[in-house]
C-alpha positions as CSV (number, residue, x, y, z in Angstrom):
1,M,9.9,51.6,-16.4
2,N,12.0,52.0,-13.3
3,P,14.5,49.1,-12.5
4,V,12.1,47.2,-10.3
5,E,9.2,47.5,-12.7
6,A,11.4,46.3,-15.6
7,K,12.4,43.2,-13.6
8,R,8.8,42.4,-12.8
9,A,7.8,42.8,-16.4
10,F,10.6,40.5,-17.5
11,L,9.7,37.8,-15.0
12,R,6.1,37.9,-16.0
13,H,7.2,37.5,-19.6
14,L,9.2,34.4,-18.6
15,A,6.3,32.8,-16.7
16,D,3.4,33.8,-18.9
17,E,4.7,34.1,-22.4
18,R,7.7,31.7,-22.4
19,N,5.9,29.3,-20.0
20,L,9.0,28.6,-17.9
21,S,8.7,26.7,-14.7
22,S,8.5,28.6,-11.3
23,H,12.0,27.2,-10.4
24,T,13.5,28.7,-13.6
25,V,11.8,32.0,-13.0
26,A,13.1,32.1,-9.4
27,G,16.6,31.5,-10.7
28,Y,16.4,34.4,-13.1
29,R,15.0,36.6,-10.2
30,R,18.0,35.7,-8.0
31,D,20.5,36.4,-10.7
32,L,18.9,39.8,-11.5
33,D,18.7,40.6,-7.8
34,D,22.5,40.0,-7.6
35,L,23.1,42.4,-10.5
36,S,20.8,45.0,-8.9
37,E,22.7,44.9,-5.6
38,F,26.0,45.2,-7.4
39,L,24.7,48.2,-9.4
40,T,23.6,50.0,-6.2
41,D,27.1,49.5,-4.7
42,Y,28.8,50.3,-8.0
43,H,26.9,53.7,-8.3
44,G,26.9,54.4,-4.6
45,S,23.2,55.1,-4.8
46,E,19.9,53.4,-5.7
47,A,19.2,56.1,-8.3
48,W,20.4,54.2,-11.4
49,S,18.7,53.0,-14.5
50,W,19.2,50.0,-16.8
51,N,20.2,52.4,-19.6
52,E,23.4,53.3,-17.6
53,V,24.6,49.7,-17.7
54,D,27.4,49.2,-20.3
55,R,29.9,46.5,-21.2
56,L,32.5,47.7,-18.6
57,T,29.9,47.7,-15.9
58,L,29.0,44.1,-16.6
59,R,32.7,43.1,-16.7
60,S,33.0,44.7,-13.3
61,F,29.9,42.6,-12.2
62,L,31.7,39.4,-13.3
63,G,34.8,40.5,-11.4
64,S,32.7,40.9,-8.3
65,L,31.4,37.4,-8.7
66,E,34.9,36.1,-8.9
67,R,36.0,37.9,-5.8
68,R,33.0,36.4,-4.0
69,G,34.5,33.0,-4.8
70,L,31.6,31.9,-7.1
71,A,32.4,29.2,-9.6
72,R,32.9,30.1,-13.3
73,R,29.9,28.1,-14.3
74,T,27.7,30.1,-11.8
75,A,29.1,33.4,-13.2
76,A,28.4,32.2,-16.8
77,R,24.8,31.3,-15.9
78,K,24.3,34.7,-14.3
79,L,25.7,36.4,-17.4
80,S,23.4,34.4,-19.6
81,A,20.4,35.5,-17.5
82,V,21.5,39.1,-17.8
83,R,21.8,38.8,-21.6
84,T,18.3,37.4,-21.8
85,F,17.0,40.3,-19.6
86,F,18.7,43.0,-21.7
87,R,17.5,41.4,-24.9
88,F,13.9,41.7,-23.5
89,L,14.5,45.3,-22.5
90,H,15.9,46.1,-26.0
91,I,12.9,44.5,-27.7
92,E,10.6,46.5,-25.4
93,E,12.6,49.6,-26.3
94,E,13.5,50.2,-22.7
95,V,17.3,50.3,-23.5
96,A,19.0,51.4,-26.7
97,S,21.1,48.2,-27.0
98,N,22.0,45.0,-25.2
99,P,25.3,45.7,-23.5
100,A,25.7,42.0,-22.4
101,R,26.0,40.8,-26.0
102,S,29.7,41.9,-26.2
103,V,30.7,40.6,-22.8
104,R,32.6,37.3,-23.1
105,S,31.4,34.5,-20.8
106,P,34.0,33.0,-18.4
107,R,35.8,30.1,-19.9
108,L,34.5,26.9,-18.3
109,E,36.6,23.9,-17.5
110,R,35.1,20.9,-19.4
111,S,34.2,18.3,-16.8
112,L,33.0,14.9,-17.6
113,P,29.8,13.8,-16.0
114,G,30.0,11.2,-13.2
115,H,28.5,7.9,-14.0
116,L,28.4,4.3,-12.8
117,N,30.0,1.4,-14.6
118,R,28.1,-1.8,-15.4
119,V,29.3,-3.6,-12.4
120,E,28.1,-0.8,-10.1
121,V,24.7,-0.7,-11.9
122,G,24.4,-4.4,-11.3
123,A,25.1,-4.0,-7.6
124,L,22.7,-1.1,-7.4
125,F,19.8,-3.1,-8.9
126,E,20.7,-6.1,-6.8
127,Q,20.3,-4.0,-3.7
128,A,17.0,-2.5,-4.9
129,E,15.6,-5.9,-5.8
130,R,16.5,-7.2,-2.3
131,R,14.5,-4.3,-0.7
132,A,11.6,-4.7,-3.1
133,R,11.2,-8.4,-2.1
134,E,10.3,-7.1,1.4
135,N,7.1,-5.9,-0.3
136,T,7.0,-2.5,1.5
137,L,5.9,0.8,0.0
138,A,9.5,2.2,0.2
139,G,11.1,-0.9,-1.2
140,T,8.9,-1.4,-4.2
141,R,8.8,2.3,-4.9
142,D,12.6,2.7,-4.8
143,L,13.0,-0.1,-7.4
144,L,10.6,1.8,-9.7
145,I,12.5,5.0,-9.1
146,L,15.7,3.3,-10.1
147,E,14.2,1.7,-13.2
148,L,12.9,5.1,-14.5
149,L,16.1,7.0,-13.7
150,Y,18.4,4.5,-15.3
151,G,16.0,2.8,-17.7
152,S,14.6,6.0,-19.2
153,G,17.1,8.7,-18.3
154,V,14.5,11.1,-16.9
155,R,15.5,14.2,-14.8
156,L,14.7,14.4,-11.1
157,S,12.2,17.1,-11.8
158,E,10.5,15.0,-14.5
159,L,10.3,11.9,-12.2
160,H,8.9,14.0,-9.4
161,A,6.1,15.4,-11.7
162,L,5.1,12.0,-13.2
163,D,1.5,11.1,-12.8
164,V,0.3,7.5,-12.8
165,G,-1.7,8.3,-16.0
166,D,1.6,9.3,-17.7
167,L,2.7,5.6,-17.8
168,D,1.7,3.5,-20.8
169,L,2.6,0.0,-19.8
170,V,1.2,-1.6,-22.9
171,G,3.1,0.7,-25.2
172,E,6.1,0.7,-22.8
173,Q,6.5,4.5,-22.8
174,A,5.9,7.5,-20.5
175,K,5.0,11.1,-21.1
176,V,7.3,13.4,-19.2
177,R,7.4,17.2,-18.8
178,G,10.9,18.6,-19.2
179,K,12.5,22.0,-19.0
180,G,10.2,24.9,-20.1
181,R,7.3,22.5,-19.5
182,K,7.9,20.8,-22.8
183,E,6.5,17.4,-23.1
184,R,8.2,14.4,-24.6
185,V,7.6,10.7,-24.7
186,V,10.4,8.3,-23.5
187,P,10.5,4.5,-23.7
188,I,10.3,2.5,-20.5
189,T,11.7,-1.0,-20.0
190,S,9.7,-4.1,-19.4
191,Q,11.4,-4.2,-16.0
192,T,9.9,-0.8,-15.3
193,S,6.4,-2.2,-16.0
194,T,7.1,-5.2,-13.7
195,A,8.4,-2.8,-11.0
196,F,5.2,-0.7,-11.2
197,R,3.0,-3.7,-10.9
198,R,4.8,-4.7,-7.7
199,Y,4.6,-1.2,-6.4
200,E,0.9,-0.5,-7.3
201,P,-0.7,-2.4,-4.4
202,R,1.5,-0.6,-1.9
203,R,0.6,2.7,-3.5
204,T,-3.1,1.9,-3.3
205,E,-2.7,1.1,0.4
206,A,-1.0,4.4,1.0
207,L,-3.7,6.3,-0.8
208,R,-6.4,4.6,1.2
209,S,-4.8,5.4,4.6
210,G,-3.5,8.8,3.8
211,A,-5.2,12.0,5.1
212,R,-4.6,14.0,2.0
213,P,-3.9,11.5,-0.8
214,D,-2.7,12.6,-4.2
215,R,-4.3,10.1,-6.5
216,R,-2.7,11.5,-9.6
217,A,0.9,11.2,-8.4
218,L,2.9,8.2,-9.5
219,L,5.3,8.2,-6.6
220,V,3.7,8.7,-3.2
221,N,4.9,8.7,0.4
222,R,3.4,6.8,3.3
223,T,0.7,9.3,3.9
224,G,-0.4,9.2,0.2
225,G,1.0,12.5,-0.8
226,R,3.3,13.1,-3.8
227,L,6.9,12.0,-2.9
228,S,9.1,15.1,-2.7
229,R,12.2,15.6,-4.7
230,R,14.2,15.4,-1.5
231,G,12.5,12.1,-0.8
232,I,13.5,10.8,-4.2
233,Q,17.1,12.0,-3.6
234,R,17.2,10.3,-0.1
235,S,16.0,7.0,-1.6
236,V,18.6,7.0,-4.4
237,R,21.3,8.1,-2.0
238,S,20.5,5.2,0.4
239,L,20.6,2.7,-2.5
240,L,23.9,4.0,-3.8
241,E,25.4,3.8,-0.3
242,S,24.1,0.3,0.2
243,A,25.6,-0.8,-3.1
244,G,29.0,0.7,-2.2
245,A,28.9,3.5,-4.9
246,D,31.1,6.6,-4.7
247,D,30.0,9.2,-2.1
248,E,29.8,11.9,-4.8
249,R,27.2,10.0,-6.9
250,S,23.7,11.4,-7.0
251,V,20.4,11.1,-8.7
252,H,21.7,12.9,-11.8
253,A,24.5,10.3,-12.1
254,L,21.9,7.8,-13.2
255,R,20.9,10.0,-16.0
256,H,24.6,10.4,-17.0
257,T,24.9,6.6,-16.8
258,F,21.9,6.1,-19.0
259,A,23.4,8.3,-21.7
260,T,26.9,6.9,-21.4
261,H,25.9,3.3,-21.6
262,L,23.7,4.0,-24.7
263,L,26.6,5.6,-26.5
264,D,29.0,2.9,-25.4
265,A,26.7,0.4,-27.0
266,G,26.8,2.3,-30.3
267,A,23.6,4.4,-30.0
268,D,23.3,7.4,-32.3
269,L,24.1,10.8,-30.7
270,L,21.0,12.4,-32.1
271,A,18.8,9.6,-30.8
272,V,20.3,10.1,-27.3
273,K,19.7,13.8,-27.6
274,E,16.0,13.2,-28.1
275,L,15.8,10.7,-25.3
276,L,17.4,13.1,-22.9
277,G,15.2,16.0,-24.0
278,H,18.2,18.3,-24.8
279,V,17.5,21.3,-26.9
280,S,21.1,21.5,-28.3
281,L,23.2,18.7,-29.6
282,S,26.3,20.3,-28.0
283,T,24.8,19.5,-24.6
284,T,24.7,15.8,-25.5
285,Q,28.1,15.7,-27.0
286,I,29.8,15.7,-23.6
287,Y,28.7,12.1,-23.3
288,A,30.4,11.2,-26.5
289,H,33.5,12.8,-25.1
290,T,33.2,10.6,-22.1
291,S,33.1,7.5,-24.2
292,R,36.1,8.6,-26.2
293,E,38.1,9.3,-23.1
294,R,37.3,5.8,-21.8
295,L,38.4,4.3,-25.1
296,K,41.7,6.2,-24.9
297,R,42.3,5.0,-21.4
298,V,41.6,1.4,-22.3
299,Y,44.0,1.7,-25.3
300,R,46.8,3.2,-23.2
301,Q,46.4,0.5,-20.6
302,A,46.1,-2.4,-23.0
303,H,48.3,-1.7,-26.0
304,P,52.0,-2.6,-25.6
305,R,53.2,0.4,-27.7
306,S,50.8,3.0,-26.3
307,E,53.3,4.4,-23.8
């Protein structure tokens, strides 16, 4: 296969065999397009093949990313995509070996996820409840959004894809579709059930009046269509601003807050991993680190001999 055909075969493999989402496949495509453009400049010609790529070439690629000012985390992600691509080519016997295996990933700075404290969460829900009492579509819907993000720890993409049939109010649980289209069941709070019942009549009105209603969608806009991810982000951003939260907080901060508050209350790390839908425990462990840092800070501030 020539370079273009190899990329196409790999992307088909991701979509059809690994069943990855279209967003994930598009991310791989962008990363490989970056590498292809680099290789064309590197060789001074478009006449190159994947067999010519070696460890030194990939290290030069990482160097080019650094010169472009890209973050180390972005470079690490692109290298991970390249590793996966060459592993596919090696299995398909298109290359003799995977040159990316021996390339060290850029060292990442360990950053703690942003989250809200309990006072901020209280202020946020107080603001959402105030809006919900106006009994509008937006007000009742935004409270439901908040209950699901903080009460169940779902991702933005999972919340956007939720259908009304995914909610089990009796069993107090919801079925969500996570990364790689993997399904999992998450608990929902009794407040989430209450919020849905307040929102349901307004949702029904929007479906009746809408030109192209999406009757499956849990979250709908005023024309009855599925509420977009950007629409969810705007709603949460508005609530955060109204509650006086930090400007840098986002939808994802509520997922971080969900995990942090569970661990602060003594929840088992493995249980939190399952609730978040993480594949690896190492991904969840950053939240445990957050809790430890908070304990150290409290100790240093409170203990007379901690200085």
